[in-house]
Residue, then its C-alpha position, 0 to 999 in steps of 0.5 A: m497580528s491584524s484583526a479579522a477586519e484587517q485580514e479581510a482587507v488584506a484578502e481584498r488587496v490580494l485579489p487578482d490585479g492583472g498579475t502586476a502587483a500584490l501585497l504579501n506580508g504587508r509589503p508590495h511584491t513586484r512581479p514580471a509582466a504577465p502573459p495573457v490568459w485565454p479562456g481555455a477549457p474546464t476539462p481536463l482538470g489540472a495542467r495540460f500542455r497542448t496546442g491552443p487556438d491558432g496552433v499556439a502551444g501552451t498549457n490549460f489550467a483548470l481547478w475545481a474550487g467550489g465556493a471560492e471567490a477568486v483564483q490566481l494561477c502562480l507561475f514560478d521562474d527558476d529563481g523563485t520569482e512569482t507571476a500571479l495570473p487571474l483565472t477569470e473563467l468559471t464553469h461549474e465551479i471550475w476556474h480555468g484558463f489557457v496560458p500560451g507559451v507555458g510548457p513542460g517544466q513550468r512550476y506553478g501553484f494556486r492562490v484561492h480567495g474566499r471567506w475566512d470563517p473556521w466556525t463554518g468550515a471556510r478556511w480560504n487564505p490567499a497568502k498560502l500557495l496551494l498545490d494543484p490536486y491534479a499536478r502530475a509532478v512536484d518539485g521541491e520539499f515540504a518544510l513546515p515552518p509557521q508560514v505554511y499554516g493557514h492559522v497563526r500557530d503561536w497565537p497566545e490563546q492556543h484553543t482558538a489558534d486555528t481560528v486566527r488567519d496567518d497572512r504570511d506568504s507560504a510560497p518559499y516553503v512549499p513545493k510547486g506543481v510541474v507541467v508535464h508533457d503527457d506524450a514525453y515517452p510514447d515510443e518506449w511506453m508502447e512496447d510495454r506489455r502487462p503480465k496480467t497474472p490471474w489472481a489465483d496465480s499471484v504471489i505478492y511481494e510488499l516492498h518500499v522503493r527506497g528501502f529495497t534498493r538503498r543498500h543493494p550492492g549491485i545497484p549503482e550508488e546514484l540509483r539506490g533508493t530510486y525508481a531507476g534502482l528498482a528497475h535495475p537488473a540487479a533488483i529485478e534479478h532478486l524478484v525473478a529468482l524468488g518467483v513473485t508475480a507482483v510487487e506492492l509498492l508502499p506509497v509512491h504518491q507525493f507525500a509530506h512529512e509531519d511536523h512532529l517528525l521533522r522536529r525530531d529529525l525524522t521523516n515519514y519513511w513509509g509515505y502514508n501522508s499523501i498530498g499529490y495523487f497524480a505525482p510520483h514521489a519526487g524523493y524517489a527520482s534519480a533523473g530530476t524533479r521537473g517532470q523527469q520523475v514521471g518518465e523514470f517511473k514509467r521506465m521502472v514499470r516497463a522493466l518490471h513488466a518485461a520480467g513478468v512482475e506486476v506493479i500494485l500501488d499502496v494508495v492513501y485516499n482516505h486522508t491527506a497530509e493536511g491533518g486536522e484543524l491544527g494541520p498545515m494548509l498545503s492544497l485541498k484545505g485552502i481550495d475548499n475545505r468544506g468540499y474536500y473533507r468530512l467535517q463534524q457538526d461543529a464545522r471547525r473540527y474534522t471527522d477523523y476515521t483514519g487516525c490522521g486528523n482528517t478524512l476525505h469526503v468521498v461521497q462528494p462528486h468532485v472528491l470521488r472524481l479526484i480519486t477515480d481520475s487519479l486511479r485511471y491515470w496510474v493505470t492508463e498512463m503510468g501502467v500500473d496493474g492494481f491498487r491496495f487501498d489503505l483503510a478502505a473502509a473509510l472510502a466505503r462510508s456513505m454519510h457516516d456508516v460503512d456502506m458496501l453500496s457506497p458511491f465509491l464502491a459503485v463507481i469502481a464496480q462500473d468503471p471500464v478501466l478500474r474494474r479490470v485491475k487488481l483491487i485490494a482492500e485494507p478492510w478496516d478504519v479506526g471509526s465505529g463499525g470500521y472493521q469489515v473483513g469479509a464484507f467487501p463485494p466481488l472484484w475486491t480482495e482483502w488483507n485477511d488479518h484472521y489468517r495472520n492471527a491464526v497462523r501466528d497463534f498456532w506456531r506460538g502454541a496459543l491457538p485455543d482450537v484448530r477450527d479457525l486454522g482450518y478455515r485459514l489454510s483452506g481459503s477462509s470460506d467462512l469469510y469469502a464464500w458468498g456473492g461469487r467470491r473466490p478463495y483468492a479474495s483472501v490475501n494471506f499474510v503473516t507479516a506486513h510493513d506495519g508490525y514486526t518483520l518475520r525474524d522479529l516475530v520469532s525474536y521479540e515479545r515486546k516492541h522496541n520502538e524507542a528510536n521513534g521518539e514516542g516513549n515506546r507508546d506507538g505501535s501495536d501491543d498485540n503482536r502474537s509473537w514468541n521470542c523462542g525463550t530469549e528476548g532479542e538477538t542472542d549468541d545461543e545457537r540453540v535459540r537461533s536454530l529454533r528461530r530459523r526453524q520457526l521462520r521456515n514453518l511460517l513461510t511454508t504454511l503461508l505458501l501452502s495455504t489457499g488464497v493469495p500469499m503476500l510476503v514482505a521484502g526481506d522476510e525471505m532472508g531474515r531481515t530485522q528491525g531490531g524489534n521495532n514494530n512501527a518503523y514508519c519514521q526510520d529512513n535508515e538501516v532499521g527500515w532498509i534491507d540489509w543485502e549482506l544477509l544473503a552471504d550468511p548460509g543460514w539466511k541464504a538457505l531460507f531464501d532458497l526454501t522460499s523460492r522453492l516453495i513459490a516454484l512449487r506453488h506455480r507448478h501445482p494448481v492444487l495449491r492455487r485453487r480458483a474455487f472453494f473446497n467442498g469436502r465432498a467425495h467426487s470419485t468412486d473411491g471416496i477421496r474428497d477434495l480436502a480432508w483433515f487428519t489427526a496424528n493417528g491417521t484418522e479423519m478429524t471429527e467435529q469434536d476434534w475441531y473444537a479442541p486444541a491440537a499441536t498436530l494437523g494433517m491437511y490432504l489436498s486432492g489433485q483429482d478434484i480441482p474445479g474448472r477446466d484449462e484453456r483447452g477445456e480439459p479437466v485440471l489434474d494435479d498431484s495430491f499432497l499431504a501437509v503435516l503441521h506440528t507445533g509441539d516442541r517434541p517429536v510426534s509419530f504421525v500415521l500416514p493415511g492408507a487406502p484410498w488416500a495413497e499408496r506411498y508418500e514422498v517427502l518434498v519439504d521438511t522444515s526441521r532441516e536447514e537445507q532442503g534436498e533438491g532430488p527425490g525425497v524419502v518415500h514412505s508407505a501408506g500406513a507407516e508411522v513417520v516421526v515429525p520433529g518438534r515444531a516442523v512442517l512436512l510436505l509429502r507428495v501422494g503416490 
């Protein structure tokens, strides 16, 4: 390995020389004659195909690289031949140039020159080809051999390995950006119409593009696992039949796989390892990766919109795939490490609020610009309807602490595009003070893990008192009734991609992540699950029946709760991961949906119940309240908008709330719904009584009499596998009804 002085000499020799020759790996590398580079413009950033001076078509390239000494634009032919062009124009730390004759489909990257001084955070290394942060499409896979690291991985002194620069060329091992024609699909895109579903009316369905479509028998084999597969009528038919209003796609930004997974023949299946914030992940494209993935993604969005389904992206702006000081050099680390990432006082090390090695330095204007430019692009040009922000608390940090007046949140609040789309926060990160459930400002909704924990605990019989459950079922006013926030600020969920599936939640009490290759140490140990008496799959029909009933209880509770319900794809038909509660690396049958489950009458009945509950929710505004309950009587008969009952038919007292209870009655009045309809008329609806009973034995429940009701009609009884389609059993007010063990009854009030 060369000395530090020799390394600096290499850097000088690799400085731009007109694009004719350079030293890579210590050997002369002859390149084709270089095309001219005109000055171009510093905006917009990235590669933009356009008409230049004198009507000449070409591409303008612009890269922010604060502190860099020189930047080369590298163009690649189909055979991999590289042509390096100097970008000599510099405006406000943006290197730019216009290259005539370069158009859509051209592959490119950058080499950025500067000091190598890891002790001060400077990690420039021109031997590493870097992906444009603004690349609209990416061609090729990320491999992680030693050449893609900025430092020498096999340096004998391991504790200083990251400080010794590696001068081997990384270009053969990294993907390239692709120039894309922004107006390639104008006619069909103009036909798109956004559903614009109000928050209160939304039902979110979290899915993985590949996992949802990979085994679907109605999708042609060549389209399975792709954007085109999700756009296929067979996929959309399921979404429409279920009744969901939005799909929340696990990450579709271009991402890379971690080295430790590749060494175990695994991949980052979930995709929470972004490296290209403008590019649809090329691995999900069926039509090609030279820009075709952009059109395929747009057509998918258009097809979903035509079916009335919104598209929400799960986005990972808190960290990138470059990891910490021992991670690869793929893009931002080599462009300006100190500018893009939060560094510790010892600038050689990275501040890590994400558990993934690095944290983007969002308070920096150029980093904030990168994120907001990316968000606007996905809304305005790709047509998406909103975003779920992974570890959003990391984005809300100012210099150190989480700050709800941080630059990121302030910019989002005033942006004329972004403030109009759906914004969902995962309101925590792994740093000190990072847990911020209920703290995000108006405009934002949040994943509400208080809801998840309370509902899980209630149905496994472990809730110490019912006060917390009451808050969760009624919209979590204790968390969100401030600053003008509404009940739909709470995204209610029982399961998410991270953790057990719903079926596994009632089948396993211990995680079974052995296939991940980490000694079953990964994944949460706090699952709040109950296996119904037997660990894992069983032939015992008594246990199987109880588990299916518990699934019906959990889904019914979720879809009757005030707030925005979120389902995980496959939970409505009994999908299992075999007890794996961290299937992030399982791009196989563990992570994919098994569509054959719908051929099983028991699982088909679960789907039918879920669909019926969603339809019921859509029909009844009392289940989709836009304002919090206040518990006060609004009518002369003394009926309140929300009332709670014990099993003996009396209203709950303060003492009842602070005691454990196996049975809870929730009365929702359809006569006291705040607000007016589009014509200015009062909103009126049926009233409902939901009885939740988690005891293992039946209980007699006295139906409240006057003034609450005269009679009650049973609409849902989760003790039954099949639900009737016609009128249900009718009971008189004051009657005792037997609620079977571990069941929910939903009764319409008459």
